C-alpha positions in Angstrom: 0.0 0.0 -0.1 1.1 3.4 -1.0 4.4 2.1 -2.5 6.9 4.4 -4.2 6.6 4.8 -8.0 9.7 5.2 -10.0 9.4 9.0 -10.1 12.1 10.9 -8.1 11.8 14.2 -6.4 8.4 13.5 -4.8 9.1 13.7 -1.0 9.0 17.1 1.0 10.3 17.2 4.4 8.8 19.7 6.9 9.5 20.8 10.5 7.9 23.1 12.9 4.2 22.4 12.8 2.1 23.2 15.8 1.6 20.7 18.6 -2.1 19.8 17.7 -1.3 19.1 14.0 -2.8 16.1 12.4 -2.0 14.1 9.4 -5.3 15.2 7.8 -4.3 18.9 8.1 -1.1 18.3 6.4 -2.8 16.2 3.7 -5.4 18.9 3.0 -2.7 21.6 2.8 -0.3 19.7 0.5 -3.2 18.5 -1.8 -3.8 21.9 -3.0 -0.7 21.5 -5.4 -1.0 17.9 -6.4 -2.1 14.4 -5.5 -0.6 13.3 -2.1 0.3 9.6 -1.8 1.1 9.6 1.9 1.7 11.9 4.8 4.3 10.4 7.1 3.6 12.1 10.5 2.7 11.1 14.0 0.6 13.4 16.0 2.6 15.2 18.7 5.7 15.4 16.4 6.8 18.7 14.9 8.3 17.2 11.7 7.6 14.6 9.0 7.3 14.0 5.3 4.8 14.4 2.6 5.1 12.1 -0.4 3.4 13.3 -3.7 2.3 11.1 -6.6 4.3 13.2 -9.0 7.4 15.4 -8.9 5.4 18.3 -10.4 3.1 18.3 -7.4 6.0 18.3 -5.0 7.7 21.1 -6.8 4.6 23.2 -7.0 3.9 22.7 -3.3 7.4 23.6 -2.3 7.5 26.8 -4.3 4.2 27.9 -2.6 5.1 26.6 0.9 8.6 27.9 0.9 7.3 31.4 0.6 5.9 30.9 4.1 2.7 32.1 5.6 1.0 28.7 5.7 0.3 27.9 9.4 -0.3 24.3 10.5 -2.0 24.2 14.0 -0.7 27.7 14.8 2.9 27.4 13.6 4.5 28.0 10.2 6.7 25.0 9.3 9.7 25.1 7.1 9.6 22.9 3.9 12.3 21.5 1.7 12.6 18.8 -1.1 14.7 15.7 -0.2 17.7 15.4 -2.5 18.3 12.1 -4.4 20.4 10.5 -1.7 18.0 11.5 1.1 15.0 10.4 -0.8 16.8 6.9 -1.4 17.5 6.6 2.3 14.0 7.6 3.3 12.6 5.1 0.7 14.8 2.4 2.3 13.5 3.3 5.9 9.9 3.1 4.7 10.3 -0.3 3.2 12.0 -1.6 6.2 9.3 -0.2 8.4 6.6 -1.8 6.1 8.4 -5.1 6.3 8.6 -5.0 10.1 4.9 -4.1 10.2 3.9 -7.0 8.0 6.2 -9.3 10.1 5.7 -13.1 9.4 2.7 -14.5 11.1 3.4 -16.5 14.3 3.0 -20.3 13.9 0.0 -20.2 16.2 -2.7 -22.4 14.3 -6.2 -21.2 13.4 -5.5 -17.5 12.6 -6.3 -17.7 8.9 -9.6 -17.4 7.0 -9.9 -17.8 3.2 -12.7 -16.1 1.3 -14.0 -16.7 -2.3 -16.4 -15.0 -4.5 -15.7 -11.3 -3.9 -17.0 -8.7 -6.4 -14.7 -6.9 -8.7 -14.6 -3.6 -6.8 -13.8 -5.1 -3.4 -10.6 -3.6 -1.8 -8.5 -4.5 1.1 -10.0 -1.8 3.3 -13.6 -3.3 2.8 -12.4 -6.8 3.7 -10.6 -5.4 6.8 -13.7 -3.5 7.9 -16.0 -6.5 7.4 -13.8 -8.8 9.4 -13.1 -6.2 12.0 -16.6 -6.5 13.3 -15.7 -9.9 14.7 -12.2 -9.5 15.9 -8.8 -8.0 15.4 -7.5 -8.2 12.0 -3.6 -8.4 11.6 -3.3 -8.6 7.9 -5.4 -8.9 4.7 -3.7 -10.6 1.9 -5.8 -9.5 -1.2 -5.3 -7.7 -4.4 -8.2 -5.6 -5.9 -9.9 -7.4 -8.7 -9.2 -10.9 -7.3 -12.2 -13.0 -6.2 -10.4 -14.5 -3.2 -8.0 -13.6 -0.5 -6.8 -14.5 2.9 -7.2 -12.8 6.3 -5.0 -13.1 9.4 -6.5 -12.6 12.7 -4.8 -11.8 16.0 -6.1 -14.8 17.8 -7.9 -18.1 16.9 -10.8 -17.0 19.0 -11.2 -13.9 16.7 -10.9 -16.1 13.5 -13.5 -18.5 14.9 -15.9 -15.7 15.7 -15.5 -14.3 12.2 -16.0 -17.6 10.5 -19.2 -18.1 12.5 -20.3 -14.6 11.7 -19.4 -14.5 8.0 -20.1 -18.1 7.1 -23.7 -17.1 6.0 -22.4 -15.5 2.9 -21.3 -11.9 3.8 -21.2 -9.5 0.8 -18.0 -8.0 -0.6 -18.3 -5.7 -3.6 -21.9 -6.6 -4.1 -21.4 -10.5 -4.2 -21.9 -13.1 -1.5 -18.8 -14.7 -0.4 -17.9 -18.2 1.0 -15.5 -18.4 4.0 -13.5 -21.2 5.4 -10.6 -21.7 7.8 -7.2 -22.4 6.3 -6.0 -25.6 8.1 -3.4 -28.3 8.0 -0.9 -28.4 5.1 -2.5 -25.5 3.4 -2.0 -23.3 6.6 1.7 -24.5 6.8 2.3 -23.8 3.1 0.8 -20.3 3.3 2.8 -19.4 6.5 6.0 -20.7 4.7 5.3 -18.7 1.5 4.7 -15.5 3.5 8.0 -16.0 5.4 9.8 -16.6 2.2 8.3 -13.5 0.6 9.3 -11.4 3.8 12.9 -12.8 3.6 13.1 -11.9 -0.1 11.9 -8.4 0.5 14.3 -8.0 3.4 17.3 -9.1 1.3 16.2 -6.5 -1.3 15.8 -9.3 -3.8 14.6 -7.8 -7.1 13.5 -11.3 -8.3 9.9 -12.6 -8.5 7.1 -11.0 -10.4 8.2 -7.6 -11.7 5.3 -5.4 -10.7 5.6 -2.0 -12.3 4.3 1.3 -11.0 1.2 1.5 -8.9 
């Protein structure tokens, strides 16, 4: 989610926002000059990064914001564009953080549910929201347009509650879906595949399916 495209010169760094600043404030401000991919900011911090979809948006925003006068939560931050080396280092940090966040699942059994029959306009957020009604979702393994996917829950009890609740054919993307628990050899194979993927990503391996931009 929110991966980097190939385009360079898309990340602005800022520092000096007011103490009550929120990610939404920064996104609304920066979006006036171009599509914003991601605002990397934690509430309570005074600095962070804004990642644009295109270099043109970042450049236009920088020109306007560097002139000053745009307050965020009662303070006027300083803005600058990351140079190529900084941007590369930042990209590396983000990828490492994402890899840590999507850490391999524990070997505890009974955390995985598989669904089939999702409508074409289903997205990961819809799957997460639907499952979240029954328990804590750790990860949704699903690509938009697919009819099936896998959901990893925090605990076996959450997965069981979701299976009981969703088994009646809950709708995703306007279509009734079928849900089942991933068990036995299938579960072991899935966990092994995820670990392998994480290890490859950690090693920076450029192999595998070459997914382009997007």
